[in-house]
Phi, psi and omega in degrees: 000134179281139177248142184293334177201167182270146173277136181262122182247129176229145178201163179258118182291333182264005182286169180277338179283134180304146183301317182299325181286322176300317179295317178299317179296323178297319179294319179297318179299320179295323178291315181297323182282349181093357178295326174247108183276158175306134181092351180295140179276136176260157178298156173295159184298322180292317181296314182292323179297319179294318182293319183279332181089040178230172177290144180302326180297330178297316179293320178299322179292319178298310180299318181300318179296317182289329174293319180296325181278349179095005180283328183234159171230155182215145172230153185293330186264331188256329180120202184248137185224157170291134184296143176286335178245097187271146177278065185249125176272174184304321181296329178290318179298320180298330183289345178290337182291148178299137180297346179249019185297334180261002181288142180269116177270141179273099182267136180278141176065166178280156177292147176300143179275077185225146171277126179280123183281071181284142181294137178236121183287149172057044179226140174267113189249125168277093183281192185270013177122034179281153177280172176265109183291348175292341180270355181299137178284073190302317183295320177297316181295317180299315181294318179294320180292322179297315178299316181294321181293315180294315180295317180296322179292317181294326185258009178059047183251010186256010177271200178293137182220210183289123179294343175287345184113165180294144183297324183296323178283320178301320179290321178296319178294317179299317179298317180296315181295321180293318184282317188262339187232008171074013178283166176231081187225165176236181178300332180288347177267001188245135169235120180282135182235170176269069182093167182291331180296323176294324175298319177296316180299318177298320179299319179293323178295326183278332191251325195248146172209176182302132180099345179279158175240129179240138183255134169232176173277163182297332170244122187207180183280112187303317180299329176291313178303314183288332176294319177293321178296319180297332177282355177105357184281150170272140182259123176247131183249144176238166189286170178233149169220196184292354178246013177096213184302136175281097183288340175293321176291323177298317179298319179298321178294319181296329180283345181260333186206168178278121178257127183273319183205157176233124179260125182221157173233073191288335185290307170223099188305132178263121012257358193279348176076000183289153182257131178284124183286164185303317184296324179286326176297316180299319180294321179296316178297322179294322178295323177299319176293314186294319186249008169059053172240165179258138176263125172260105184262112180262101181260067195289340181215046183302326185294334188267077177234132194254342185257244180289178179301133181305145178291145181291146180294163172302326183292352177277352181289162183296324181267040185292354176299342176271003184244130166261115187257131185235132178215183186202149168261357187298321184285329181279334176259278177197138176304332182290341181281340171054064176233111176228185181204150175242132182241128181197186177293157180304325180295319178292320180297321178297320178293321177298321179297323178295323177293320180298324180301337180265353184256293183218012173071309179186173177268206182265107182302323180293316179294323178294319177294322178295318178298319178298320178300313180296325180287311185290332180280347183089357182296321182292319179295319178298318178296321180299315179299322181294311183288333177301321179297321178294318183289329175297316179296321180291322176301313180296322181298313180295316180300316180294321179295320178293321179296323181287320189264322188234034188302320184271359185245350185226160175218134178204157174248131180298121185288152178287340180194188182088180184239031180207156170253143170260116187246124176264127177266150180298155191298327186285352179275128172279101188295325178298316178293321178301318180292324177295319178294324177297321180298321178296331179271011178066040174233126181264125176225131175261118180296148182299341179299337179294340181261359186279151182238141172054044173082006179297140183250131177222151174244033180252171178212144176264116183251103178286134180246354187291321188274356178247137176281178187296320178297317181294323178297313179296321178296317182297314179294322180297333179281343185291135179274126180279119180298144181278000000 
């Protein structure tokens, strides 16, 4: 049987304690400390005796004693293992704790104000707009990855490479952005990231430092807000309406102070899903020129648009040099594949690559080549059209279920795209209590207050429908308790 690592045995040959007992004590210490977990396989007596440099009978005596005490079990065919039922008293359990578990570490800066998305078993969760990984074209991805892995191995392409990402994927992303989103970019304008969040983090590293002011909307994407704060920037929030960011409020702020950057999600505003119209986009770009700030455009779900042709990004404008554009393939494939991109001028991309060298050096060359293969072959576009039909049905399913169950308590507008609804609850409902009651019914809802900035109050919630199928959506809404 293969073991994941070797057990280290040490003893004093000149000591007064018998060698077999020293070895037995070392094994017990390893079990007590957690280094050897219940069920772990131990080396055979001949193998361990050779490694330690003792007679095999010495190891047999050690094992025999530990088997008698209940620390180990043995079978003639499988070998020797740490017992699943250990003779450990409370004092032994306490010894498993790290000797420094109570030591106070001096941590720099405050912790980010973020909800950790910990997995919860047996719960139907309305997330913030995640896709359904059950829809991922797994066989296509596996075949593309296998081809890329074999080709990369044969051609020695799987070692350290360009921190901006493989050229084949950067070019594929540039081709896609030019054809589908109206950008005018080349591979030199692209930096491949491990998802859009890494792109946001790089943007904060490039743009913000202590003393700077960054503007977001009063309801915005918390990890972006906290990334700018971690870089030392002060966060200033401006209002939202049915057309997205209030650029009139932004202009008023620019006239009072120096604004370093503005973070926006104009395609489907996070979390409210509204689309910023062309005239407001033009005004935002004009303000960037007038007041010399950078726009960080997070186009996190551009592919998921259900009506007319999606509106072109801000980065498609002629003066797009003032825009850092962030996107991702993670939602259309799977978040676990971690493929995103940052688009900017070549000078900015080179600086981003230098930052990557300090974070994780580069991504997975084989996965990047596989993604490029799926894009250039048309497989990714075909898959996108297929899943869009599923997500349209799920959007309608959730909307109908809410109308049936909570018609008098909620208000929402069917979004033009994205994988979530923004639902406003009537004022008399305590949304925090409503979410707690939903949790008791094994339904996860994050109140909209989690997306609020600088004390803004909302009674809304973002209900993601992408990761739940139609049956699960109806079941989740059906479990919700209607307040009296």
